[in-house]
N, C-alpha and C positions, 0 to 999 in steps of 0.2 A: 652505447646509444641503444636502447631496448623498445621495443613496441608494447605497448599496453594495452586491454581493452576489460570493458566492463560489462557481465551481461545482465540487462535490464530490460525491464518492459517497454513500451510507447509511453510516450506524455498525456496527460488528461486532455479529452477534447474540452470540459468545461473545467475551469478553476473553481473551485468550492471555497468560498473565504468564511463559509459559516455551514457546517454539517452535523448530524447528530453523532454523538459518541456513544462507544459500544455501552456506557453505561444508560446514556438515553433510551438505546434500541432494549436493553435489558429491561427496564423499567414500563416500555411500551409493548413488551412480549406480550403476545394474545395469552389470557389465563387459560384458555382450554385449549391451546398449542402446548404451551409450558406444563400443564398436567400430564399431557399425554409424550411430551419431551420430542415432539415434531418439529422441523424445521421447514421454512418454505420461501417461496421468491413471490415478489410483486414488481407488475411494471407499471408505472404510472405517467399520464400525460398531463402536465401542470401548465400554466400559463404564468410568465415572468411579470412582476411590477415594475415600475420605473427604476427602485434601488436591487434589482436582481433577486426580488425574494420569490417563492412559489407560491401560487395561488390556484385556487380553480382545480385542485387536482382531482382526475378520474381513472378508475382502475381500469386498467387493460387487460391484463393479465394477473390472476392470482392462483398460486399451487402450494399444496393443494388447496382447494375450496373448503370453505364451513369452518374454518379456524380462526378467522378474526384478522388475517395478515394484511389482509387491503386495507383494513380500517386504520390499522397502525401504522402502516406505512404512509398513508395521507396526513397522519397525526406528525409524524416525523418527519414530512415534506416541509411545513411550513418552518422548520427551525433553518432551511437550506436556504443559503442565497450564493449566487456566482458572479464572479468577476466579469464586467464588461458584456452584460448583456441589456437587449434595448428591451422595451416595454412592450408588451402582450405577444412574446414569443413563445411559441408551444418547445417544452422541453422533457424529453423522454428521460425518465428517473427509473434504474434498477435498482430494488433493496432485494439483499438476502437475509433472511432470518438465519443465522448458525443455532443450531439446538445446543452448543456448548452454552451459550447465553441463556437459555432457560433453565440449565443445570449450575449457573453460576459460575462456569469455568470460563478460564482466558481463551480468547479467540484468536489462530494465527490466521492473519490474511494471506492469502494465495498470490493472490495478484495486483499488487500494489503500484500505484502511478507514480513513479519518482518525477519529483519538482525541482530536485535538486542533486546533482552529484559532483565527486571531487573531479577536479579538471585533470589530464592528461599530465599537468606538470607535478600536480599534486601527487599524482600515481608515481610517476619519475623518482620522484623526491621522496617517496616512501617506500618505493621498493629496494629492499636488502641488496647490499653491494656485492654481489659472490664472484664467483671466478668464471672463466669461461666454460668450464665442465658442469657449471650447476646446471639445475631443473631448468626446461625451457615453459613447461604448460604445467602453471601453478594456480589451484582453485581453494579458494576461502570464502567460506559461508559464516556469516555473524548471524545473531538473533537478538532481536532489539525491543525494548519496548516504543511504542509511539505516544509520545506525549503533545500535549497541546500545540496546533499549529502546524502538527505533521514531524516535528522535531524526534530526533532518535534519540534515546538514553537506557542506562541499563545493559548495552551490548556486550555479548560475551560470542567467543568463537567457538562455532558448533561442527565445523570443519576445517580442515587444512592440510592439503596434499601438494607437497610432502610435509611432514609435519618437522618441528621444530628448527626450522630456519629461519625464522623470523616474521613469514610474512603473515601470519596471522595476526601477531602484534602490530604489524605495520599498517593493516586494515582498521585493526579497532581504534586504531589512532585517527584515522580519517573518518571515523562513524559522525562525528559533527556534521559532517560536509554533505551528507546524505539527509534527505527530506522527502516524504511522501505526500500524496492528495490525502484529502479529508475524507475521500470516499475511494474504494477500491474499484478495479475493473469491473467484478463479480456484484457490485453493489453494497460492499459492508463498510462499515465506518469503519477508520483505522484508528482514530484516538483512543486509546484503553488497549487496545490488542498488542500483539506481536506481529513482526513481522522478519522474514528471512531476508538477507541481505546477501546475493551469490556476486562474488567477483572474479574475477579470473585475470590472472598474470601471464601474458604472452612473452616470454622473455627471447625469442628466437631474434637473431640482430636484424635489426629494419633491413638491411639487403636481401637476407633470406626470407622475412616477411611478406616482401612486396612481390615475389615471386608466385 
């Protein structure tokens, strides 16, 4: 019997059922900012409709100013819809415009919000069965593409410590059980971006791990 743990960010406060993709944000990227290769951030205050859509969005903050990020964010917010939101509720939305989008490059989301993870039983079943003298602390990181709905695909093992003992392929097999929210904690769309999936196997015996 082993104790297992995954290193993951906190769950999202708002579950977005519709949100802009990286392609949407690239298309809306302000031309002045694109020409200068400048990234930016915007804070919006929007009002919800009965369907959970965003309307009447006002720009509370915009940095840097004068590049059109606020107007672009207001346009993108019209594509967003939250689950289980009442009508006429004020929602604060942060949006980050990554400069990589202005250059046509793929963005790697730094702080995804995980909406689905493998269970402890999934992890237990996937862990390679080694002897008592095997490694105790194992770390694996995947890099994956985020597809529609926050589903991960095209995953590869980016880090495996220790290497060559089967932990990388084990986590790779569990990739379909991971899912991310449509917006990251830093206000970036996840669909069309890449995401890093850090996983830790803590393989100390349960009695030892409890101490």
